N, CA, C and O atoms as a Tinker XYZ file with bonds, in Angstrom:
   540  protein
     1  N     62.456000  122.416000  127.044000    73     2
     2  CA    63.489000  122.045000  126.120000    64     1     3
     3  C     63.880000  120.594000  126.355000    63     2     4     5
     4  O     64.368000  120.217000  127.420000    81     3
     5  N     63.653000  119.817000  125.349000    73     3     6
     6  CA    63.874000  118.385000  125.468000    64     5     7
     7  C     65.352000  118.046000  125.568000    63     6     8     9
     8  O     65.710000  117.017000  126.141000    81     7
     9  N     66.207000  118.884000  125.025000    73     7    10
    10  CA    67.631000  118.593000  125.033000    64     9    11
    11  C     68.249000  118.687000  126.417000    63    10    12    13
    12  O     69.308000  118.108000  126.659000    81    11
    13  N     67.597000  119.415000  127.340000    73    11    14
    14  CA    68.164000  119.598000  128.675000    64    13    15
    15  C     67.607000  118.608000  129.688000    63    14    16    17
    16  O     68.058000  118.597000  130.833000    81    15
    17  N     66.673000  117.805000  129.318000    73    15    18
    18  CA    66.121000  116.836000  130.253000    64    17    19
    19  C     67.113000  115.715000  130.497000    63    18    20    21
    20  O     67.949000  115.411000  129.646000    81    19
    21  N     67.013000  115.123000  131.636000    73    19    22
    22  CA    67.858000  113.970000  131.932000    64    21    23
    23  C     67.245000  112.738000  131.287000    63    22    24    25
    24  O     66.024000  112.595000  131.221000    81    23
    25  N     68.091000  111.872000  130.822000    73    23    26
    26  CA    67.641000  110.653000  130.154000    64    25    27
    27  C     67.937000  109.454000  131.033000    63    26    28    29
    28  O     69.023000  109.310000  131.594000    81    27
    29  N     66.923000  108.594000  131.132000    73    27    30
    30  CA    67.069000  107.377000  131.920000    64    29    31
    31  C     68.045000  106.443000  131.203000    63    30    32    33
    32  O     67.884000  106.180000  130.011000    81    31
    33  N     69.019000  105.958000  131.892000    73    31    34
    34  CA    70.021000  105.071000  131.308000    64    33    35
    35  C     71.267000  105.814000  130.879000    63    34    36    37
    36  O     72.306000  105.195000  130.651000    81    35
    37  N     71.184000  107.153000  130.764000    73    35    38
    38  CA    72.369000  107.935000  130.420000    64    37    39
    39  C     72.747000  108.866000  131.565000    63    38    40    41
    40  O     73.868000  108.816000  132.071000    81    39
    41  N     71.809000  109.711000  131.969000    73    39    42
    42  CA    72.075000  110.667000  133.048000    64    41    43
    43  C     71.601000  110.138000  134.404000    63    42    44    45
    44  O     72.222000  110.393000  135.435000    81    43
    45  N     70.518000  109.416000  134.383000    73    43    46
    46  CA    69.912000  108.907000  135.601000    64    45    47
    47  C     69.740000  107.407000  135.423000    63    46    48    49
    48  O     69.340000  106.948000  134.353000    81    47
    49  N     70.039000  106.647000  136.458000    73    47    50
    50  CA    69.917000  105.207000  136.395000    64    49    51
    51  C     68.837000  104.756000  137.361000    63    50    52    53
    52  O     68.770000  105.221000  138.499000    81    51
    53  N     67.992000  103.845000  136.895000    73    51    54
    54  CA    66.896000  103.364000  137.724000    64    53    55
    55  C     67.382000  102.415000  138.787000    63    54    56    57
    56  O     68.470000  101.848000  138.691000    81    55
    57  N     66.558000  102.249000  139.806000    73    55    58
    58  CA    66.896000  101.310000  140.878000    64    57    59
    59  C     66.556000   99.913000  140.416000    63    58    60    61
    60  O     66.070000   99.760000  139.295000    81    59
    61  N     66.775000   98.919000  141.186000    73    59    62
    62  CA    66.560000   97.531000  140.833000    64    61    63
    63  C     65.236000   97.284000  140.133000    63    62    64    65
    64  O     64.229000   97.914000  140.455000    81    63
    65  N     65.238000   96.372000  139.179000    73    63    66
    66  CA    64.037000   96.073000  138.409000    64    65    67
    67  C     63.119000   95.125000  139.148000    63    66    68    69
    68  O     63.408000   94.686000  140.261000    81    67
    69  N     62.008000   94.821000  138.505000    73    67    70
    70  CA    61.040000   93.917000  139.112000    64    69    71
    71  C     61.554000   92.479000  139.039000    63    70    72    73
    72  O     62.522000   92.193000  138.335000    81    71
    73  N     60.910000   91.594000  139.759000    73    71    74
    74  CA    61.308000   90.178000  139.758000    64    73    75
    75  C     61.098000   89.559000  138.387000    63    74    76    77
    76  O     61.868000   88.686000  137.985000    81    75
    77  N     60.063000   89.995000  137.652000    73    75    78
    78  CA    59.820000   89.459000  136.308000    64    77    79
    79  C     60.949000   89.815000  135.349000    63    78    80    81
    80  O     61.353000   88.986000  134.533000    81    79
    81  N     61.457000   91.030000  135.440000    73    79    82
    82  CA    62.544000   91.456000  134.564000    64    81    83
    83  C     63.814000   90.669000  134.862000    63    82    84    85
    84  O     64.527000   90.263000  133.944000    81    83
    85  N     64.098000   90.452000  136.158000    73    83    86
    86  CA    65.299000   89.678000  136.507000    64    85    87
    87  C     65.167000   88.231000  136.030000    63    86    88    89
    88  O     66.141000   87.636000  135.570000    81    87
    89  N     63.973000   87.672000  136.141000    73    87    90
    90  CA    63.743000   86.293000  135.714000    64    89    91
    91  C     63.856000   86.161000  134.202000    63    90    92    93
    92  O     64.385000   85.164000  133.711000    81    91
    93  N     63.365000   87.153000  133.449000    73    91    94
    94  CA    63.445000   87.121000  131.984000    64    93    95
    95  C     64.896000   87.205000  131.523000    63    94    96    97
    96  O     65.271000   86.539000  130.558000    81    95
    97  N     65.718000   88.007000  132.193000    73    95    98
    98  CA    67.115000   88.121000  131.774000    64    97    99
    99  C     67.888000   86.842000  132.070000    63    98   100   101
   100  O     68.903000   86.577000  131.427000    81    99
   101  N     67.429000   86.049000  133.027000    73    99   102
   102  CA    68.094000   84.787000  133.342000    64   101   103
   103  C     67.790000   83.722000  132.297000    63   102   104   105
   104  O     68.516000   82.731000  132.212000    81   103
   105  N     66.725000   83.897000  131.489000    73   103   106
   106  CA    66.340000   82.910000  130.482000    64   105   107
   107  C     66.933000   83.204000  129.108000    63   106   108   109
   108  O     66.447000   82.661000  128.116000    81   107
   109  N     67.925000   84.011000  129.015000    73   107   110
   110  CA    68.534000   84.360000  127.738000    64   109   111
   111  C     69.321000   83.159000  127.220000    63   110   112   113
   112  O     70.088000   82.549000  127.964000    81   111
   113  N     69.129000   82.814000  125.929000    73   111   114
   114  CA    69.853000   81.710000  125.307000    64   113   115
   115  C     70.730000   82.266000  124.191000    63   114   116   117
   116  O     70.527000   83.390000  123.733000    81   115
   117  N     71.680000   81.494000  123.771000    73   115   118
   118  CA    72.536000   81.968000  122.691000    64   117   119
   119  C     71.978000   81.536000  121.334000    63   118   120   121
   120  O     70.992000   80.802000  121.269000    81   119
   121  N     72.594000   81.980000  120.285000    73   119   122
   122  CA    72.138000   81.724000  118.921000    64   121   123
   123  C     72.201000   80.238000  118.585000    63   122   124   125
   124  O     71.340000   79.732000  117.865000    81   123
   125  N     73.188000   79.545000  119.087000    73   123   126
   126  CA    73.316000   78.112000  118.808000    64   125   127
   127  C     72.109000   77.342000  119.340000    63   126   128   129
   128  O     71.627000   76.415000  118.689000    81   127
   129  N     71.618000   77.725000  120.527000    73   127   130
   130  CA    70.417000   77.077000  121.061000    64   129   131
   131  C     69.214000   77.327000  120.170000    63   130   132   133
   132  O     68.398000   76.432000  119.950000    81   131
   133  N     69.106000   78.538000  119.660000    73   131   134
   134  CA    68.003000   78.879000  118.760000    64   133   135
   135  C     68.065000   78.045000  117.479000    63   134   136   137
   136  O     67.044000   77.532000  117.019000    81   135
   137  N     69.246000   77.913000  116.914000    73   135   138
   138  CA    69.396000   77.138000  115.682000    64   137   139
   139  C     69.119000   75.659000  115.907000    63   138   140   141
   140  O     68.533000   75.006000  115.044000    81   139
   141  N     69.532000   75.116000  117.057000    73   139   142
   142  CA    69.220000   73.722000  117.362000    64   141   143
   143  C     67.723000   73.500000  117.466000    63   142   144   145
   144  O     67.209000   72.480000  117.008000    81   143
   145  N     67.021000   74.455000  118.067000    73   143   146
   146  CA    65.566000   74.335000  118.184000    64   145   147
   147  C     64.907000   74.417000  116.808000    63   146   148   149
   148  O     63.932000   73.711000  116.550000    81   147
   149  N     65.425000   75.265000  115.928000    73   147   150
   150  CA    64.869000   75.363000  114.572000    64   149   151
   151  C     65.116000   74.086000  113.783000    63   150   152   153
   152  O     64.251000   73.662000  113.017000    81   151
   153  N     66.269000   73.470000  113.952000    73   151   154
   154  CA    66.564000   72.231000  113.233000    64   153   155
   155  C     65.607000   71.110000  113.617000    63   154   156   157
   156  O     65.237000   70.287000  112.779000    81   155
   157  N     65.213000   71.082000  114.869000    73   155   158
   158  CA    64.260000   70.065000  115.298000    64   157   159
   159  C     62.942000   70.257000  114.564000    63   158   160   161
   160  O     62.315000   69.281000  114.151000    81   159
   161  N     62.517000   71.498000  114.396000    73   159   162
   162  CA    61.250000   71.772000  113.712000    64   161   163
   163  C     61.334000   71.550000  112.211000    63   162   164   165
   164  O     60.337000   71.185000  111.588000    81   163
   165  N     62.499000   71.764000  111.620000    73   163   166
   166  CA    62.649000   71.672000  110.161000    64   165   167
   167  C     63.049000   70.281000  109.683000    63   166   168   169
   168  O     63.132000   70.052000  108.476000    81   167
   169  N     63.294000   69.364000  110.582000    73   167   170
   170  CA    63.726000   68.020000  110.196000    64   169   171
   171  C     62.632000   67.327000  109.381000    63   170   172   173
   172  O     61.460000   67.341000  109.757000    81   171
   173  N     63.033000   66.722000  108.264000    73   171   174
   174  CA    62.104000   66.018000  107.381000    64   173   175
   175  C     61.884000   64.618000  107.931000    63   174   176   177
   176  O     62.852000   63.946000  108.288000    81   175
   177  N     60.641000   64.159000  108.010000    73   175   178
   178  CA    60.396000   62.803000  108.515000    64   177   179
   179  C     61.057000   61.753000  107.627000    63   178   180   181
   180  O     61.261000   61.972000  106.433000    81   179
   181  N     61.385000   60.617000  108.224000    73   179   182
   182  CA    62.057000   59.532000  107.505000    64   181   183
   183  C     61.209000   58.970000  106.370000    63   182   184   185
   184  O     61.750000   58.578000  105.336000    81   183
   185  N     59.908000   58.925000  106.540000    73   183   186
   186  CA    59.025000   58.314000  105.545000    64   185   187
   187  C     58.630000   59.279000  104.425000    63   186   188   189
   188  O     57.918000   58.881000  103.503000    81   187
   189  N     59.074000   60.530000  104.484000    73   187   190
   190  CA    58.690000   61.515000  103.468000    64   189   191
   191  C     59.477000   61.271000  102.180000    63   190   192   193
   192  O     60.672000   60.977000  102.220000    81   191
   193  N     58.800000   61.395000  101.044000    73   191   194
   194  CA    59.446000   61.262000   99.741000    64   193   195
   195  C     59.940000   62.623000   99.269000    63   194   196   197
   196  O     59.327000   63.651000   99.558000    81   195
   197  N     61.042000   62.622000   98.549000    73   195   198
   198  CA    61.574000   63.853000   97.994000    64   197   199
   199  C     60.726000   64.269000   96.793000    63   198   200   201
   200  O     60.245000   63.425000   96.037000    81   199
   201  N     60.550000   65.567000   96.631000    73   199   202
   202  CA    59.777000   66.081000   95.502000    64   201   203
   203  C     60.648000   66.041000   94.251000    63   202   204   205
   204  O     61.748000   66.592000   94.226000    81   203
   205  N     60.141000   65.385000   93.223000    73   203   206
   206  CA    60.836000   65.322000   91.935000    64   205   207
   207  C     59.859000   65.730000   90.849000    63   206   208   209
   208  O     58.971000   64.955000   90.495000    81   207
   209  N     60.008000   66.944000   90.309000    73   207   210
   210  CA    59.069000   67.368000   89.269000    64   209   211
   211  C     59.282000   66.569000   87.991000    63   210   212   213
   212  O     60.388000   66.107000   87.710000    81   211
   213  N     58.208000   66.413000   87.219000    73   211   214
   214  CA    58.314000   65.712000   85.938000    64   213   215
   215  C     59.045000   66.591000   84.944000    63   214   216   217
   216  O     58.696000   67.756000   84.757000    81   215
   217  N     60.045000   66.036000   84.319000    73   215   218
   218  CA    60.792000   66.775000   83.313000    64   217   219
   219  C     60.083000   66.652000   81.968000    63   218   220   221
   220  O     59.542000   65.594000   81.646000    81   219
   221  N     60.083000   67.725000   81.181000    73   219   222
   222  CA    59.416000   67.638000   79.880000    64   221   223
   223  C     60.199000   66.736000   78.930000    63   222   224   225
   224  O     61.426000   66.662000   78.990000    81   223
   225  N     59.470000   66.058000   78.059000    73   223   226
   226  CA    60.092000   65.214000   77.049000    64   225   227
   227  C     60.751000   66.118000   76.012000    63   226   228   229
   228  O     60.083000   66.938000   75.382000    81   227
   229  N     62.048000   65.968000   75.841000    73   227   230
   230  CA    62.790000   66.778000   74.876000    64   229   231
   231  C     63.219000   65.900000   73.713000    63   230   232   233
   232  O     63.262000   64.675000   73.831000    81   231
   233  N     63.533000   66.524000   72.602000    73   231   234
   234  CA    63.923000   65.840000   71.375000    64   233   235
   235  C     65.361000   65.364000   71.520000    63   234   236   237
   236  O     66.272000   66.192000   71.517000    81   235
   237  N     65.603000   64.045000   71.649000    73   235   238
   238  CA    66.975000   63.557000   71.823000    64   237   239
   239  C     67.746000   63.545000   70.498000    63   238   240   241
   240  O     67.158000   63.519000   69.417000    81   239
   241  N     69.054000   63.564000   70.612000    73   239   242
   242  CA    69.928000   63.583000   69.429000    64   241   243
   243  C     69.741000   62.321000   68.597000    63   242   244   245
   244  O     69.807000   62.380000   67.369000    81   243
   245  N     69.508000   61.180000   69.241000    73   243   246
   246  CA    69.321000   59.932000   68.486000    64   245   247
   247  C     68.100000   60.024000   67.573000    63   246   248   249
   248  O     68.147000   59.565000   66.431000    81   247
   249  N     67.012000   60.613000   68.064000    73   247   250
   250  CA    65.828000   60.784000   67.217000    64   249   251
   251  C     66.094000   61.763000   66.087000    63   250   252   253
   252  O     65.603000   61.581000   64.973000    81   251
   253  N     66.867000   62.796000   66.370000    73   251   254
   254  CA    67.215000   63.762000   65.322000    64   253   255
   255  C     68.083000   63.112000   64.257000    63   254   256   257
   256  O     67.918000   63.393000   63.070000    81   255
   257  N     69.006000   62.247000   64.666000    73   255   258
   258  CA    69.835000   61.520000   63.687000    64   257   259
   259  C     68.969000   60.655000   62.775000    63   258   260   261
   260  O     69.158000   60.639000   61.559000    81   259
   261  N     68.026000   59.942000   63.367000    73   259   262
   262  CA    67.144000   59.086000   62.572000    64   261   263
   263  C     66.280000   59.907000   61.626000    63   262   264   265
   264  O     66.073000   59.513000   60.478000    81   263
   265  N     65.772000   61.050000   62.097000    73   263   266
   266  CA    64.912000   61.896000   61.260000    64   265   267
   267  C     65.697000   62.483000   60.089000    63   266   268   269
   268  O     65.223000   62.468000   58.953000    81   267
   269  N     66.889000   62.997000   60.361000    73   267   270
   270  CA    67.695000   63.582000   59.279000    64   269   271
   271  C     68.067000   62.504000   58.260000    63   270   272   273
   272  O     67.997000   62.734000   57.053000    81   271
   273  N     68.458000   61.337000   58.748000    73   271   274
   274  CA    68.838000   60.257000   57.827000    64   273   275
   275  C     67.668000   59.833000   56.951000    63   274   276   277
   276  O     67.841000   59.619000   55.751000    81   275
   277  N     66.484000   59.710000   57.532000    73   275   278
   278  CA    65.323000   59.292000   56.733000    64   277   279
   279  C     64.906000   60.377000   55.740000    63   278   280   281
   280  O     64.507000   60.064000   54.618000    81   279
   281  N     64.991000   61.640000   56.137000    73   279   282
   282  CA    64.636000   62.717000   55.202000    64   281   283
   283  C     65.662000   62.843000   54.084000    63   282   284   285
   284  O     65.301000   63.126000   52.941000    81   283
   285  N     66.935000   62.634000   54.402000    73   283   286
   286  CA    67.951000   62.662000   53.355000    64   285   287
   287  C     67.746000   61.505000   52.381000    63   286   288   289
   288  O     67.926000   61.675000   51.175000    81   287
   289  N     67.379000   60.349000   52.882000    73   287   290
   290  CA    67.123000   59.195000   52.016000    64   289   291
   291  C     65.926000   59.451000   51.109000    63   290   292   293
   292  O     65.857000   58.922000   50.000000    81   291
   293  N     64.976000   60.268000   51.586000    73   291   294
   294  CA    63.804000   60.606000   50.772000    64   293   295
   295  C     64.095000   61.743000   49.805000    63   294   296   297
   296  O     63.227000   62.122000   49.019000    81   295
   297  N     65.310000   62.295000   49.853000    73   295   298
   298  CA    65.690000   63.342000   48.913000    64   297   299
   299  C     65.451000   64.756000   49.411000    63   298   300   301
   300  O     65.543000   65.695000   48.621000    81   299
   301  N     65.151000   64.944000   50.670000    73   299   302
   302  CA    64.909000   66.284000   51.216000    64   301   303
   303  C     66.241000   66.957000   51.481000    63   302   304   305
   304  O     67.126000   66.382000   52.114000    81   303
   305  N     66.374000   68.166000   50.998000    73   303   306
   306  CA    67.531000   69.017000   51.268000    64   305   307
   307  C     67.011000   70.425000   51.484000    63   306   308   309
   308  O     65.855000   70.714000   51.176000    81   307
   309  N     67.840000   71.292000   52.002000    73   307   310
   310  CA    67.421000   72.678000   52.221000    64   309   311
   311  C     67.877000   73.182000   53.576000    63   310   312   313
   312  O     68.934000   72.801000   54.080000    81   311
   313  N     67.050000   74.052000   54.156000    73   311   314
   314  CA    67.409000   74.654000   55.434000    64   313   315
   315  C     67.323000   73.638000   56.571000    63   314   316   317
   316  O     66.558000   72.675000   56.509000    81   315
   317  N     68.110000   73.872000   57.590000    73   315   318
   318  CA    68.121000   72.992000   58.753000    64   317   319
   319  C     66.749000   72.960000   59.424000    63   318   320   321
   320  O     66.376000   71.946000   60.013000    81   319
   321  N     66.005000   74.042000   59.342000    73   319   322
   322  CA    64.670000   74.099000   59.940000    64   321   323
   323  C     63.703000   73.094000   59.346000    63   322   324   325
   324  O     62.728000   72.725000   60.000000    81   323
   325  N     63.946000   72.640000   58.126000    73   323   326
   326  CA    63.066000   71.647000   57.500000    64   325   327
   327  C     63.206000   70.276000   58.160000    63   326   328   329
   328  O     62.351000   69.410000   57.975000    81   327
   329  N     64.270000   70.075000   58.922000    73   327   330
   330  CA    64.521000   68.784000   59.563000    64   329   331
   331  C     64.051000   68.753000   61.020000    63   330   332   333
   332  O     64.209000   67.743000   61.707000    81   331
   333  N     63.476000   69.858000   61.483000    73   331   334
   334  CA    62.998000   69.926000   62.866000    64   333   335
   335  C     61.690000   69.159000   63.019000    63   334   336   337
   336  O     60.906000   69.089000   62.072000    81   335
   337  N     61.442000   68.588000   64.185000    73   335   338
   338  CA    60.173000   67.895000   64.414000    64   337   339
   339  C     59.053000   68.904000   64.666000    63   338   340   341
   340  O     59.315000   70.076000   64.939000    81   339
   341  N     57.829000   68.450000   64.573000    73   339   342
   342  CA    56.676000   69.286000   64.886000    64   341   343
   343  C     56.503000   69.331000   66.402000    63   342   344   345
   344  O     56.414000   68.289000   67.052000    81   343
   345  N     56.456000   70.536000   66.962000    73   343   346
   346  CA    56.246000   70.716000   68.396000    64   345   347
   347  C     54.825000   71.222000   68.583000    63   346   348   349
   348  O     54.430000   72.175000   67.911000    81   347
   349  N     54.038000   70.615000   69.476000    73   347   350
   350  CA    52.653000   71.077000   69.678000    64   349   351
   351  C     52.612000   72.555000   70.066000    63   350   352   353
   352  O     53.440000   73.030000   70.843000    81   351
   353  N     51.635000   73.270000   69.513000    73   351   354
   354  CA    51.527000   74.709000   69.754000    64   353   355
   355  C     51.177000   75.030000   71.205000    63   354   356   357
   356  O     51.663000   76.014000   71.761000    81   355
   357  N     50.339000   74.203000   71.812000    73   355   358
   358  CA    49.855000   74.520000   73.152000    64   357   359
   359  C     50.466000   73.633000   74.230000    63   358   360   361
   360  O     49.978000   73.626000   75.361000    81   359
   361  N     51.488000   72.910000   73.921000    73   359   362
   362  CA    52.083000   71.993000   74.891000    64   361   363
   363  C     52.832000   72.736000   75.986000    63   362   364   365
   364  O     53.203000   73.898000   75.821000    81   363
   365  N     53.051000   72.052000   77.111000    73   363   366
   366  CA    53.799000   72.686000   78.189000    64   365   367
   367  C     55.263000   72.866000   77.814000    63   366   368   369
   368  O     55.838000   72.033000   77.113000    81   367
   369  N     55.850000   73.929000   78.271000    73   367   370
   370  CA    57.267000   74.241000   78.033000    64   369   371
   371  C     57.588000   74.238000   76.542000    63   370   372   373
   372  O     58.606000   73.684000   76.127000    81   371
   373  N     56.726000   74.852000   75.736000    73   371   374
   374  CA    56.902000   74.838000   74.282000    64   373   375
   375  C     58.223000   75.488000   73.860000    63   374   376   377
   376  O     58.922000   74.957000   72.997000    81   375
   377  N     58.568000   76.626000   74.457000    73   375   378
   378  CA    59.815000   77.298000   74.083000    64   377   379
   379  C     61.025000   76.413000   74.380000    63   378   380   381
   380  O     61.957000   76.335000   73.580000    81   379
   381  N     61.001000   75.755000   75.524000    73   379   382
   382  CA    62.099000   74.854000   75.880000    64   381   383
   383  C     62.189000   73.699000   74.892000    63   382   384   385
   384  O     63.282000   73.318000   74.476000    81   383
   385  N     61.046000   73.145000   74.518000    73   383   386
   386  CA    61.041000   72.032000   73.555000    64   385   387
   387  C     61.560000   72.467000   72.192000    63   386   388   389
   388  O     62.288000   71.719000   71.539000    81   387
   389  N     61.191000   73.671000   71.757000    73   387   390
   390  CA    61.679000   74.167000   70.458000    64   389   391
   391  C     63.191000   74.370000   70.479000    63   390   392   393
   392  O     63.881000   74.004000   69.528000    81   391
   393  N     63.701000   74.945000   71.546000    73   391   394
   394  CA    65.151000   75.159000   71.642000    64   393   395
   395  C     65.894000   73.823000   71.705000    63   394   396   397
   396  O     66.950000   73.668000   71.091000    81   395
   397  N     65.340000   72.858000   72.449000    73   395   398
   398  CA    65.971000   71.542000   72.544000    64   397   399
   399  C     65.950000   70.826000   71.198000    63   398   400   401
   400  O     66.918000   70.160000   70.832000    81   399
   401  N     64.847000   70.962000   70.460000    73   399   402
   402  CA    64.760000   70.320000   69.143000    64   401   403
   403  C     65.780000   70.931000   68.181000    63   402   404   405
   404  O     66.424000   70.210000   67.419000    81   403
   405  N     65.926000   72.240000   68.214000    73   403   406
   406  CA    66.900000   72.899000   67.339000    64   405   407
   407  C     68.322000   72.479000   67.703000    63   406   408   409
   408  O     69.128000   72.181000   66.822000    81   407
   409  N     68.628000   72.455000   68.996000    73   407   410
   410  CA    69.977000   72.066000   69.426000    64   409   411
   411  C     70.274000   70.607000   69.067000    63   410   412   413
   412  O     71.364000   70.296000   68.587000    81   411
   413  N     69.317000   69.722000   69.297000    73   411   414
   414  CA    69.531000   68.301000   68.975000    64   413   415
   415  C     69.691000   68.088000   67.485000    63   414   416   417
   416  O     70.518000   67.283000   67.055000    81   415
   417  N     68.906000   68.802000   66.693000    73   415   418
   418  CA    69.004000   68.669000   65.241000    64   417   419
   419  C     70.344000   69.192000   64.740000    63   418   420   421
   420  O     70.944000   68.598000   63.845000    81   419
   421  N     70.812000   70.285000   65.302000    73   419   422
   422  CA    72.113000   70.819000   64.903000    64   421   423
   423  C     73.235000   69.855000   65.282000    63   422   424   425
   424  O     74.134000   69.607000   64.479000    81   423
   425  N     73.190000   69.313000   66.491000    73   423   426
   426  CA    74.223000   68.351000   66.919000    64   425   427
   427  C     74.183000   67.109000   66.038000    63   426   428   429
   428  O     75.230000   66.592000   65.647000    81   427
   429  N     72.990000   66.630000   65.724000    73   427   430
   430  CA    72.876000   65.456000   64.839000    64   429   431
   431  C     73.428000   65.775000   63.457000    63   430   432   433
   432  O     74.103000   64.945000   62.849000    81   431
   433  N     73.145000   66.973000   62.960000    73   431   434
   434  CA    73.693000   67.382000   61.660000    64   433   435
   435  C     75.210000   67.448000   61.683000    63   434   436   437
   436  O     75.864000   67.051000   60.719000    81   435
   437  N     75.772000   67.944000   62.771000    73   435   438
   438  CA    77.232000   68.008000   62.888000    64   437   439
   439  C     77.840000   66.609000   62.945000    63   438   440   441
   440  O     78.904000   66.370000   62.372000    81   439
   441  N     77.175000   65.692000   63.628000    73   439   442
   442  CA    77.661000   64.307000   63.687000    64   441   443
   443  C     77.633000   63.663000   62.304000    63   442   444   445
   444  O     78.584000   62.986000   61.910000    81   443
   445  N     76.545000   63.874000   61.572000    73   443   446
   446  CA    76.455000   63.305000   60.212000    64   445   447
   447  C     77.440000   63.981000   59.266000    63   446   448   449
   448  O     77.951000   63.352000   58.340000    81   447
   449  N     77.703000   65.260000   59.500000    73   447   450
   450  CA    78.691000   65.974000   58.688000    64   449   451
   451  C     80.090000   65.413000   58.957000    63   450   452   453
   452  O     80.886000   65.242000   58.034000    81   451
   453  N     80.377000   65.133000   60.214000    73   451   454
   454  CA    81.672000   64.555000   60.572000    64   453   455
   455  C     81.830000   63.157000   59.985000    63   454   456   457
   456  O     82.932000   62.749000   59.618000    81   455
   457  N     80.707000   62.420000   59.898000    73   455   458
   458  CA    80.743000   61.076000   59.310000    64   457   459
   459  C     80.802000   61.114000   57.788000    63   458   460   461
   460  O     81.028000   60.082000   57.156000    81   459
   461  N     80.603000   62.279000   57.196000    73   459   462
   462  CA    80.668000   62.405000   55.739000    64   461   463
   463  C     79.359000   62.115000   55.042000    63   462   464   465
   464  O     79.348000   61.938000   53.823000    81   463
   465  N     78.247000   62.059000   55.772000    73   463   466
   466  CA    76.940000   61.756000   55.183000    64   465   467
   467  C     76.296000   62.985000   54.565000    63   466   468   469
   468  O     75.619000   62.887000   53.541000    81   467
   469  N     76.502000   64.129000   55.175000    73   467   470
   470  CA    75.893000   65.352000   54.660000    64   469   471
   471  C     76.851000   66.511000   54.817000    63   470   472   473
   472  O     77.883000   66.407000   55.480000    81   471
   473  N     76.484000   67.630000   54.187000    73   471   474
   474  CA    77.284000   68.851000   54.285000    64   473   475
   475  C     76.401000   69.961000   54.843000    63   474   476   477
   476  O     75.255000   70.121000   54.422000    81   475
   477  N     76.930000   70.714000   55.780000    73   475   478
   478  CA    76.248000   71.875000   56.344000    64   477   479
   479  C     76.972000   73.113000   55.864000    63   478   480   481
   480  O     78.195000   73.210000   55.971000    81   479
   481  N     76.215000   74.059000   55.334000    73   479   482
   482  CA    76.813000   75.293000   54.824000    64   481   483
   483  C     75.997000   76.476000   55.307000    63   482   484   485
   484  O     74.767000   76.430000   55.350000    81   483
   485  N     76.708000   77.542000   55.672000    73   483   486
   486  CA    76.065000   78.803000   56.034000    64   485   487
   487  C     76.832000   79.889000   55.296000    63   486   488   489
   488  O     77.949000   80.233000   55.684000    81   487
   489  N     76.237000   80.437000   54.221000    73   487   490
   490  CA    76.971000   81.383000   53.383000    64   489   491
   491  C     77.526000   82.571000   54.162000    63   490   492   493
   492  O     78.681000   82.948000   53.965000    81   491
   493  N     76.741000   83.152000   55.022000    73   491   494
   494  CA    77.180000   84.283000   55.842000    64   493   495
   495  C     76.538000   84.155000   57.215000    63   494   496   497
   496  O     75.598000   83.383000   57.403000    81   495
   497  N     77.053000   84.915000   58.170000    73   495   498
   498  CA    76.492000   84.888000   59.512000    64   497   499
   499  C     75.033000   85.322000   59.513000    63   498   500   501
   500  O     74.626000   86.158000   58.707000    81   499
   501  N     74.260000   84.760000   60.409000    73   499   502
   502  CA    72.840000   85.051000   60.594000    64   501   503
   503  C     71.970000   84.643000   59.411000    63   502   504   505
   504  O     70.845000   85.123000   59.270000    81   503
   505  N     72.479000   83.775000   58.579000    73   503   506
   506  CA    71.670000   83.204000   57.509000    64   505   507
   507  C     71.381000   81.753000   57.862000    63   506   508   509
   508  O     72.130000   81.140000   58.623000    81   507
   509  N     70.294000   81.192000   57.314000    73   507   510
   510  CA    69.956000   79.798000   57.645000    64   509   511
   511  C     71.053000   78.826000   57.211000    63   510   512   513
   512  O     71.728000   79.033000   56.202000    81   511
   513  N     71.211000   77.770000   57.993000    73   511   514
   514  CA    72.176000   76.716000   57.673000    64   513   515
   515  C     71.544000   75.814000   56.623000    63   514   516   517
   516  O     70.414000   75.353000   56.787000    81   515
   517  N     72.263000   75.571000   55.567000    73   515   518
   518  CA    71.781000   74.731000   54.470000    64   517   519
   519  C     72.313000   73.308000   54.642000    63   518   520   521
   520  O     73.480000   73.101000   54.975000    81   519
   521  N     71.441000   72.344000   54.409000    73   519   522
   522  CA    71.780000   70.927000   54.527000    64   521   523
   523  C     71.705000   70.319000   53.140000    63   522   524   525
   524  O     70.714000   70.488000   52.430000    81   523
   525  N     72.765000   69.606000   52.753000    73   523   526
   526  CA    72.716000   68.886000   51.488000    64   525   527
   527  C     73.419000   67.555000   51.661000    63   526   528   529
   528  O     74.346000   67.403000   52.456000    81   527
   529  N     72.937000   66.597000   50.881000    73   527   530
   530  CA    73.474000   65.242000   50.941000    64   529   531
   531  C     74.807000   65.179000   50.204000    63   530   532   533
   532  O     74.971000   65.794000   49.150000    81   531
   533  N     75.746000   64.442000   50.757000    73   531   534
   534  CA    77.035000   64.238000   50.105000    64   533   535
   535  C     76.948000   62.934000   49.339000    63   534   536   537
   536  O     76.559000   61.902000   49.887000    81   535
   537  N     77.314000   62.989000   48.068000    73   535   538
   538  CA    77.237000   61.790000   47.223000    64   537   539
   539  C     78.497000   61.005000   47.240000    63   538   540
   540  O     78.588000   59.971000   46.580000    81   539
């Protein structure tokens, strides 16, 4: 019956350990020493350059303002989507570029609407925004 046996460290205690065990217990360090040693290994050299990934080229609001103004001057009116730039189908970060182009075009449209150059109308929610020139 295993439950009735004596257990070392609970019921019975061993006599002195070996010299290796006593020496190992004397080399115990605290957590702060461990962290200092890790910091030495993780330190970045002085001559190392920081990694800076290339950011994708997004459609800026200034370009959207110029595009909307030129299309309005040419007589184009209709949905806001007609004023969006062409985004390459296979380009990197295509979804991000499309969202940025839509946001920039909307902000540019709002700026031109505030200036009185055009009118933005959305008859009901979830319908396309209509752009028309103000005379």
